[in-house]
N, C-alpha and C positions, 0 to 999 in steps of 0.2 A: 748215358751215365758215364761220368769220368771217374777214373780211379787214380789215386795218388801213387807216387813212387813207393811210399811206405806200404800201401795196400798190396801192390803187385810184387815188388822186389823183396819185401820182408815178410809181411803177414801171410800172403799166399804161399810163398816158398817155405815158410816155417810149417804151415798146415800140411802141405804136401809131404814134407820130410817126416812130420809126426805121424801121419797116416801110414806112410811106408813102414815106419818102425813098428807101429801097432799091429799092422797086418803081416809082419814078418817078411816084407820085401827085402831081398838080399842086396840089391844094387840100386844106386840112385846117381844120375848124372844131372848136375845143376849148372845151368848156363848163366854166368855172371858177366863181367865186362873187364877188359884190360884197363888198368888204372884205378880199379875199385879201391877206395881208401876212405877211412873215417875222417881224414884231414883234408879231403878235396874241397875246393870251393864250389864244386858242382853237387847239387842235391842228388842228381842221377847216380854219380859215382859213390857218394856217401851211402845211399840206400842200397846199392849193389854190394858194398862192403858189409853192411848190416845184414843183408840177405845171406851172404856166405856164412857169417857167424851163426845166424839162426839155423841154417841148414845143418852145419857141422855139429851144433849143439844137440840137434834132434836125431841126426843120422851121421854118426862119427866117420864112417867109411865112404861118405859121398865123394864122388869125383867132381872137381870144380873145373869148368871150362871157361876161359876168359878170352873171348874174341876181341880183337881190336876194332877200329872203325871199319865197318863193312861196306863194300860196294857191290852192286849188281843191277840188273836191268830195271828194277822198280825201287831202287834205293831212295832214301831221303837224305842222301849225302851229296854225291856228285850231281844228281838230278836237281837238288836244291840250288846249287850254284848255277847250273845251267838255266834254271827257271829265273833266278834273280837277274842273270845277265840278259835274258830275253825280255823281262818285264820291268826292270828298274833303271832304265837308261844306262845300263851297262856298269852300274856302280854296285860294289859288293863290300860289306863291312869286313874289316880286317882287324882282329883283336891284337893289340900290342904289336903291331907291325907284322903279324903273321909268322912269328918266329917259332911258334909251337910246332913240335915235330910229331908226325903221324906215320904209320906204316899200314895203309889200308889193305884189308884182307878180302879176297873174293868170297862171296857168300857160298858159292858151290864148294870151295875148299873147306869152309867151316862145316857145311853139311856133311861132307865126306869124312872129316875128322870126327865129328860126333858119332857117325855111323860106325867108324872103326873103334871108337871108345866103347860103344855099346856092345860090340862083338868081341872085345878083348878083355877077358877077366883079369889079366895081369895088370891092367890099368886102374883097377878099383882103388879109390882113395887118392889118386894122383891129382896134381894141379897141372893144367895144360893151358898155355897161352898161345893164341893164334894171331899171327901178324903176316902181312905180305912181304915181298922181297924189296919193296921200294920205300926206304925211310927218307921222307921229304918234309919240308915245312908246309904250313897251311898256305903260305903265299904261293909256293910251287904248285900245290894242288889246284888252286883257283886259276892260276895262269894256264895250267894244263887244260882245264875245262874250257877256258876262254879260247885257247888256240884250237882245241878240238871242235868246238862249236862255231868257230870263226866269228866270234863276237869281240868288238872292242871292249877294253877293260880299263876301269879306273877304280882305285881303292878308296874306301872311306876308313881312315885309321881310327880305331876306337880304343882309347886308353881304358885301363881297368875301372877307373872311377865313373866312366860313362856307360859301362856294359849294361847295368841294370836299367838305366833310363831308356836306352835304345831297345832293350828287350821288352820293357813295358810297352813301348810304342807299338812294336810288332804284335804284342799280345792283344791289342785292341781290335784286331781284325778277326773275323770268323775263321775258325780252323787255321790258326797262324802257322806258317812254315818255320818261323823262328821265335824262340822264347828267351827269357832271361837265362835260363839254365843251358839252353843249347849254345848261346853265345859264350857262356863261361866255359863250356866244353871246348869250344874253338880255341880258347886260350891255354888249354892244358896239353902237355905232352902225352901222347897215347902210343908209346913205343915200349918194347920190352926192356926191362932193367938188365944191363949186361951181366949182372951178378945173379940173376934169377936162376933158380934150380928147376923151374917148371919145364915140362916137356913142350915141344913145339911141333909145327907141321912136319919138319924133316924127321923128327922122332917117330912120326906116324907114317913115314914113307910117302909123304905128299909133297910134291914140288909146288911151292906157292905161286900163284898166278899174278903177273904184273898188273898194276892199275891200268896199263895201256889196253887191257882187255875191254875196258869200258868204252872204247871207241865204237864198238858195235851197237851201243845204244845211245851214246851221246851225239853221234853225228846227225841224228834226226832233228836236232835243234838248229842245224845249219839252214841257211837259205837254200832250198832245193832238197833238204832232208836226205833221205836214203839214196838219192841220185848223185850226191856229192860226197865222194868217199876217199879223198886224199887223206892219208893218216898223219897223226901227230906223234912225236916221240918225246916222252917225258924227260929223257936224259939230256935234252937240249937246254934244260934250265940249270 
């Protein structure tokens, strides 16, 4: 059974918040997404924004946590690009030249942050945005993956007008790795607004982990896999 973004991000979130209110639950932490906006071209981010509104309408003092793009051993982010490089003749789609900026956050840091939010009553009702220390472009991220996996790389530049057509093509495969909406996300900035008043990892006394931590699971894509362990430095881009 497949559920829509509306089902999961809005309806389910609203029902949970309403049940919490009805049962007298005093605290609720809702996990949204960095960049959630009703004006986003991405259905994912629009539904996340609608989910926040639904939760706050039903449970006014809910704490909203917005992780950025997450990476970790079983992610569908860096592993996605590594798989594409391994299986697609080393060609990767790049939306609008890959200029969109991201600040990938390590999944363990997100888990630690949520645990601290749960254990700190003073954070009730807060907005918390979680990003990593490396603010880079999508082009930089894919180059880093290519260097780490030691794969040759060439880009397929995809302008806005072609995003949905390419996404539709990927969606024809069973369990597609890429969809129209995931391609739209690749063209969106996913970094903190410098004027944001939301708390961050440093406010929770967490030192954010560099994307270079991903070396320890990406190097398995190399020829020789775990036996080939020369490291790559993202700062070289």
